[in-house]
MDTraj code that builds the backbone (N, CA, C; nanometers):
import mdtraj as md
import numpy as np

residues = "UNK UNK UNK UNK UNK UNK UNK UNK UNK UNK UNK UNK UNK UNK UNK UNK UNK UNK UNK UNK UNK UNK UNK UNK UNK UNK UNK UNK UNK UNK UNK UNK UNK UNK UNK UNK UNK UNK UNK UNK UNK UNK UNK UNK UNK UNK UNK UNK UNK UNK UNK UNK".split()
xyz = np.array([
    [2.2466, -0.6300, -2.8174],
    [2.1651, -0.5428, -2.8057],
    [2.2318, -0.3938, -2.7159],
    [2.1979, -0.3037, -2.8002],
    [2.2552, -0.1637, -2.7364],
    [2.1930, -0.1382, -2.6038],
    [2.2662, -0.1160, -2.4979],
    [2.2165, -0.0471, -2.3791],
    [2.1069, 0.0843, -2.4015],
    [2.0317, 0.1140, -2.3416],
    [1.9398, 0.2175, -2.3482],
    [1.9674, 0.3002, -2.2534],
    [2.0083, 0.4242, -2.2579],
    [2.0643, 0.5361, -2.2167],
    [1.9201, 0.6106, -2.1184],
    [1.9537, 0.6283, -2.0001],
    [1.8344, 0.6546, -1.8972],
    [1.8650, 0.7496, -1.7806],
    [1.8108, 0.8235, -1.7189],
    [1.8399, 0.9108, -1.5978],
    [1.7812, 0.8213, -1.4833],
    [1.6919, 0.7075, -1.5229],
    [1.6521, 0.6272, -1.4094],
    [1.7379, 0.5639, -1.3608],
    [1.7290, 0.5073, -1.2166],
    [1.7908, 0.4527, -1.1294],
    [1.7818, 0.3016, -1.1848],
    [1.8742, 0.2003, -1.1950],
    [1.8578, 0.0783, -1.2398],
    [1.8591, 0.0006, -1.1231],
    [1.7325, -0.0659, -1.0940],
    [1.6757, -0.1540, -1.0137],
    [1.6776, -0.2816, -1.0200],
    [1.7420, -0.3245, -1.1139],
    [1.7721, -0.4704, -1.1598],
    [1.8335, -0.5318, -1.0581],
    [1.7948, -0.6512, -0.9979],
    [1.8728, -0.7103, -0.8868],
    [1.8285, -0.6481, -0.7383],
    [1.7615, -0.5367, -0.7650],
    [1.7627, -0.4878, -0.6034],
    [1.6355, -0.5566, -0.5398],
    [1.6133, -0.6413, -0.4164],
    [1.4974, -0.6894, -0.3831],
    [1.4222, -0.5795, -0.3261],
    [1.2761, -0.6214, -0.3376],
    [1.1848, -0.5270, -0.2681],
    [1.2095, -0.4984, -0.1318],
    [1.2747, -0.5923, -0.0624],
    [1.2901, -0.5576, 0.0920],
    [1.4205, -0.4617, 0.0907],
    [1.5186, -0.4698, 0.0307],
    [1.6534, -0.3752, 0.0001],
    [1.5861, -0.2330, -0.0629],
    [1.4806, -0.2331, -0.1459],
    [1.4259, -0.1320, -0.1631],
    [1.3679, -0.0304, -0.0652],
    [1.3038, -0.1210, 0.0046],
    [1.2263, -0.0534, 0.1042],
    [1.3114, 0.0235, 0.2140],
    [1.4343, -0.0070, 0.2177],
    [1.5304, 0.0386, 0.3286],
    [1.6019, 0.1793, 0.2389],
    [1.6010, 0.1824, 0.1006],
    [1.6767, 0.3067, 0.0501],
    [1.5973, 0.4187, 0.0763],
    [1.6713, 0.5133, 0.1347],
    [1.6151, 0.6620, 0.1496],
    [1.5272, 0.7308, 0.0189],
    [1.4125, 0.7707, 0.0422],
    [1.3313, 0.8110, -0.0707],
    [1.3874, 0.9000, -0.1480],
    [1.4709, 0.9845, -0.0926],
    [1.5208, 1.1173, -0.1568],
    [1.6500, 1.0604, -0.2565],
    [1.6841, 0.9481, -0.2495],
    [1.7807, 0.8852, -0.3337],
    [1.7010, 0.8521, -0.4755],
    [1.5899, 0.8169, -0.4531],
    [1.4829, 0.7948, -0.5969],
    [1.4274, 0.8889, -0.6500],
    [1.3984, 1.0046, -0.5676],
    [1.3191, 1.1249, -0.5925],
    [1.3574, 1.1539, -0.7724],
    [1.4842, 1.1799, -0.7837],
    [1.5360, 1.2025, -0.9422],
    [1.4659, 1.1169, -1.0387],
    [1.4895, 1.0108, -1.0340],
    [1.4239, 0.8807, -1.0993],
    [1.2804, 0.8750, -1.1176],
    [1.2258, 0.9168, -0.9791],
    [1.0830, 0.9133, -0.9725],
    [1.0270, 1.0618, -1.0674],
    [1.0794, 1.1457, -1.0675],
    [1.0324, 1.2488, -1.1285],
    [1.0707, 1.2314, -1.2589],
    [1.1626, 1.1898, -1.3429],
    [1.1862, 1.1441, -1.4652],
    [1.0747, 1.0834, -1.5262],
    [1.0387, 0.9628, -1.4302],
    [0.9530, 0.8545, -1.4856],
    [0.7978, 0.9294, -1.4919],
    [0.7767, 0.9979, -1.3935],
    [0.6423, 1.0709, -1.4155],
    [0.6202, 1.1746, -1.5233],
    [0.7529, 1.2234, -1.5556],
    [0.7511, 1.3216, -1.6762],
    [0.7385, 1.2611, -1.8257],
    [0.7795, 1.1224, -1.8075],
    [0.7643, 1.0329, -1.9018],
    [0.6265, 1.0062, -1.9416],
    [0.5721, 0.9827, -1.8233],
    [0.4177, 0.9168, -1.8201],
    [0.3254, 1.0587, -1.8248],
    [0.3765, 1.1691, -1.8115],
    [0.3064, 1.2701, -1.8418],
    [0.3262, 1.3402, -2.0189],
    [0.4123, 1.2957, -2.0476],
    [0.4577, 1.3517, -2.1870],
    [0.5049, 1.2098, -2.2968],
    [0.3989, 1.1151, -2.3030],
    [0.4553, 1.0285, -2.3388],
    [0.5154, 1.0248, -2.4971],
    [0.4731, 1.1160, -2.5733],
    [0.5101, 1.1501, -2.7158],
    [0.6713, 1.1647, -2.7139],
    [0.6941, 1.2480, -2.6203],
    [0.8542, 1.2978, -2.6134],
    [0.9260, 1.1718, -2.5328],
    [0.8608, 1.0477, -2.5106],
    [0.9483, 0.9362, -2.4342],
    [0.9538, 0.8107, -2.5531],
    [0.8973, 0.8386, -2.6889],
    [0.9201, 0.7351, -2.7803],
    [0.9628, 0.7690, -2.9160],
    [1.0740, 0.7464, -2.9441],
    [1.1105, 0.7441, -3.1016],
    [1.0151, 0.7650, -3.1914],
    [1.0723, 0.8021, -3.3184],
    [0.9696, 0.8060, -3.4501],
    [0.9912, 0.6713, -3.4983],
    [0.8810, 0.6094, -3.4903],
    [0.8941, 0.4547, -3.5179],
    [0.8796, 0.4265, -3.6640],
    [0.8482, 0.5354, -3.7551],
    [0.8670, 0.5117, -3.8801],
    [0.9815, 0.5395, -3.9765],
    [1.0818, 0.5836, -3.8669],
    [1.2173, 0.5627, -3.9455],
    [1.3185, 0.4563, -3.8831],
    [1.2603, 0.3479, -3.8323],
    [1.3148, 0.2241, -3.8261],
    [1.3537, 0.1266, -3.9502],
    [1.4693, 0.0864, -3.9180],
    [1.4994, 0.0231, -4.0881],
    [1.5087, -0.1321, -4.0495],
])
top = md.Topology()
chain = top.add_chain()
for i, resn in enumerate(residues, 1):
    res = top.add_residue(resn, chain, resSeq=i)
    for name in ("N", "CA", "C"):
        top.add_atom(name, md.element.get_by_symbol(name[0]), res)
traj = md.Trajectory(xyz[None], top)
């Protein structure tokens, strides 16, 4: 499966304890990107009709 390109920080393998210790400014850009995607979901989803 091809990797998904994203500006979000990959938190796979990061424990909740480790996540709590990360400076929030490090994650701020990813959070803003995520919130933008939530606010504009149509822009986050590709055209499902062109899938072969």
